[in-house]
C-alpha positions as CSV (number, residue, x, y, z in Angstrom):
1,M,134.5,123.4,156.0
2,S,131.8,122.6,153.4
3,L,128.4,124.1,153.4
4,K,125.2,122.1,153.6
5,I,122.5,123.5,151.3
6,M,118.9,122.5,150.8
7,V,116.9,123.6,147.8
8,V,113.3,124.2,148.8
9,D,110.1,125.5,147.2
10,E,108.0,128.5,148.3
11,R,106.5,126.3,151.1
12,K,110.0,125.5,152.3
13,A,109.5,121.9,151.3
14,L,112.4,120.0,149.7
15,L,112.3,120.6,146.0
16,R,111.5,117.4,144.1
17,E,111.5,118.8,140.5
18,P,114.8,119.0,138.5
19,Y,116.7,122.2,139.1
20,V,119.9,124.1,138.4
21,V,120.9,126.8,141.0
22,R,123.6,129.4,140.3
23,I,125.2,131.3,143.2
24,S,127.5,134.2,142.3
25,G,130.3,135.8,144.2
26,W,132.5,132.8,144.7
27,T,136.2,132.3,144.2
28,L,138.0,129.1,143.3
29,E,139.5,128.9,146.8
30,K,136.1,129.3,148.4
31,Y,134.6,126.7,146.1
32,L,137.3,124.1,147.0
33,E,136.9,124.8,150.7
34,E,133.2,125.3,151.1
35,A,131.3,123.8,148.1
36,P,128.4,121.7,149.4
37,E,129.2,118.0,149.6
38,N,125.6,117.0,149.6
39,L,125.0,118.4,146.1
40,F,126.6,118.0,142.7
41,S,128.3,121.3,142.1
42,E,130.7,123.0,139.7
43,F,132.7,126.3,139.7
44,V,132.4,128.5,136.6
45,R,133.7,132.0,136.4
46,G,132.7,133.2,139.8
47,E,129.6,131.1,140.1
48,V,128.9,127.9,141.9
49,I,126.4,125.8,139.8
50,M,124.4,123.2,141.7
51,Y,122.3,120.5,140.2
52,S,119.4,118.4,141.4
53,P,120.1,114.7,142.3
54,A,120.4,112.4,139.3
55,T,117.5,110.1,138.4
56,A,117.8,106.3,138.6
57,E,117.6,106.2,134.8
58,H,120.5,108.7,134.5
59,Q,122.6,106.6,136.9
60,D,121.8,103.4,135.1
61,L,123.1,105.0,131.8
62,V,126.2,106.4,133.4
63,G,126.9,103.1,135.1
64,F,126.5,101.2,131.8
65,L,128.9,103.5,130.0
66,Y,131.4,103.4,132.9
67,R,131.5,99.6,133.0
68,L,131.8,99.4,129.2
69,L,134.6,101.9,129.0
70,A,136.4,100.7,132.2
71,G,136.2,97.1,130.9
72,Y,137.6,98.2,127.5
73,C,140.5,100.2,129.0
74,E,141.4,97.4,131.4
75,A,141.4,94.9,128.5
76,K,143.5,97.1,126.3
77,R,145.7,98.5,129.2
78,Y,144.8,102.0,128.2
79,G,144.5,104.9,130.6
80,K,141.8,105.2,133.3
81,V,138.1,105.9,133.5
82,L,136.7,108.2,136.2
83,I,133.2,109.4,137.1
84,A,131.6,112.3,138.9
85,P,132.1,113.8,141.4
86,A,135.7,113.7,140.2
87,A,136.4,117.4,139.4
88,I,138.6,118.6,136.5
89,Q,140.1,122.1,136.5
90,L,139.7,123.2,132.8
91,S,141.1,126.7,133.4
92,M,141.9,129.1,136.1
93,D,138.2,129.9,136.7
94,V,136.4,126.7,135.5
95,V,136.0,123.4,137.4
96,R,133.7,120.9,135.9
97,E,132.5,117.5,137.1
98,P,131.7,115.4,134.0
99,D,129.5,112.3,134.4
100,L,132.5,110.3,133.2
101,F,135.8,110.7,131.4
102,V,138.7,108.7,130.0
103,L,142.3,109.7,130.8
104,P,145.0,108.7,128.2
105,P,148.0,106.8,129.7
106,E,150.2,109.9,129.9
107,E,147.6,111.7,132.0
108,V,147.0,109.0,134.6
109,P,150.0,109.9,136.8
110,K,148.6,113.4,137.1
111,A,145.2,112.3,138.5
112,K,145.8,113.2,142.1
113,G,144.2,115.6,144.5
114,V,141.2,118.0,144.0
115,P,140.6,119.3,141.4
116,L,142.4,117.1,138.9
117,L,144.8,118.9,136.5
118,V,144.4,116.6,133.6
119,R,143.2,116.6,130.0
120,P,140.9,113.7,129.2
121,A,140.8,112.0,125.8
122,L,137.0,111.6,126.0
123,V,134.4,113.3,128.1
124,I,130.8,112.0,128.3
125,E,127.7,113.8,129.8
126,V,124.3,112.2,130.1
127,M,121.8,115.1,129.6
128,S,118.5,115.8,131.4
129,P,116.0,118.5,130.4
130,S,117.3,120.8,133.2
131,T,120.9,120.5,132.0
132,R,120.4,120.3,128.3
133,N,121.5,123.9,127.4
134,I,124.4,123.7,129.8
135,D,125.7,120.4,128.4
136,L,125.3,121.4,124.7
137,F,126.6,124.9,124.9
138,E,128.3,126.0,128.1
139,K,130.1,122.7,128.8
140,A,130.9,122.1,125.1
141,E,132.6,125.5,124.9
142,D,134.6,124.9,128.1
143,Y,135.7,121.4,126.9
144,A,136.8,122.8,123.6
145,L,138.8,125.6,125.1
146,A,140.5,123.1,127.3
147,G,141.6,121.1,124.3
148,I,139.6,117.9,125.0
149,P,139.6,116.1,121.6
150,E,136.2,114.4,122.0
151,Y,133.0,115.1,123.9
152,W,129.9,112.9,123.8
153,A,126.5,114.3,125.0
154,V,124.0,111.5,125.5
155,D,120.4,112.7,125.0
156,P,117.9,110.1,126.3
157,E,114.9,112.4,125.6
158,H,115.6,112.6,121.9
159,K,117.4,109.2,121.8
160,E,120.5,110.5,120.1
161,L,124.2,110.8,120.8
162,I,125.7,114.2,120.0
163,V,129.4,113.8,119.2
164,H,131.7,116.8,119.4
165,R,135.2,116.4,117.8
166,L,137.8,119.1,118.1
167,E,138.9,120.8,114.9
168,E,141.1,123.9,115.2
169,E,140.0,124.7,118.7
170,R,136.3,124.3,117.9
171,Y,134.0,121.3,117.9
172,R,132.5,119.8,114.9
173,V,129.1,118.4,115.9
174,E,127.4,115.3,114.6
175,R,124.1,113.9,115.8
176,I,123.7,110.1,115.7
177,K,120.5,108.2,116.3
178,E,121.6,104.7,115.1
179,G,124.6,102.6,114.1
180,K,128.1,102.5,115.4
181,I,130.1,105.4,116.7
182,R,133.8,105.0,116.9
183,S,136.0,107.1,119.2
184,I,139.0,108.7,117.6
185,P,141.2,109.4,120.7
186,L,140.3,106.1,122.3
187,P,141.8,103.6,119.8
188,G,139.5,100.7,118.8
189,F,136.6,101.7,121.1
190,W,133.1,101.9,119.6
191,L,129.5,101.4,120.6
192,D,126.1,100.9,119.0
193,V,124.1,104.0,119.7
194,E,120.9,101.9,120.0
195,W,122.4,100.2,123.1
196,L,121.9,103.4,125.0
197,F,118.2,103.9,124.3
198,G,116.4,100.6,124.5
199,D,113.7,99.9,127.2
200,V,116.4,97.8,128.9
201,L,120.1,98.3,128.7
202,P,122.0,95.4,127.2
203,P,124.4,93.2,129.3
204,V,127.7,95.0,129.5
205,T,129.7,91.8,129.2
206,E,128.0,91.0,125.8
207,C,128.6,94.5,124.4
208,L,132.2,94.5,125.6
209,K,132.8,91.1,124.1
210,E,131.5,92.3,120.7
211,I,133.7,95.4,120.9
212,L,136.9,93.5,121.7
213,S,136.1,90.8,119.2
214,E,135.9,93.3,116.3
215,D,139.0,95.0,117.5
216,A,140.9,91.7,117.5
217,I,139.7,91.0,114.0
218,L,140.8,94.4,112.7
219,L,144.2,94.0,114.4
220,H,144.7,90.6,112.8
221,E,143.8,91.9,109.4
222,K,146.2,94.9,109.9
223,N,149.1,92.5,110.8
224,R,148.4,90.5,107.7
225,V,149.0,93.4,105.4
């Protein structure tokens, strides 16, 4: 039976500001049975970490990335894209709920139950000021230890994409503010970083068409060699 938790201020009014709450003394079994369904939560080394509800801007960005990645994977018949609150068990004592992640084809049959015992090819988190340190340090360490080859942290505040690529069990980090970024584990997928940070997100269909067109040209040139 799950708990219902409300985060309130000193006046016992529902807290409106962004927050992160950590509650210690939990086990994985207790988390799976009792974690609050009304809040986004993760289990990390004996703690349940709960986050404030996402903003509309956050959800718009996650939705854009999901539609872009899902459209690409469907067109290329590659793997599967999932979004939070899908939970991944990264180790015996760590369960994370990434904003979205891409499973390679060989991992798709394993994507059953809760939590998922899978290793994504790509994980993406859209950061907020309240989760910045968690996303850049705590989650990056957990994803690297789990052997996830690529992790993108989207930073709307500073308008940059922070790309983590696994090299010998540690991430090499690159900060990108403009131009194209190509995924290594997701063959042929790329995006223009500036798509993410305009006043209005571009139409997904137009972006996807551009990605697939370039991929088709590169494939044609490769076959000619």
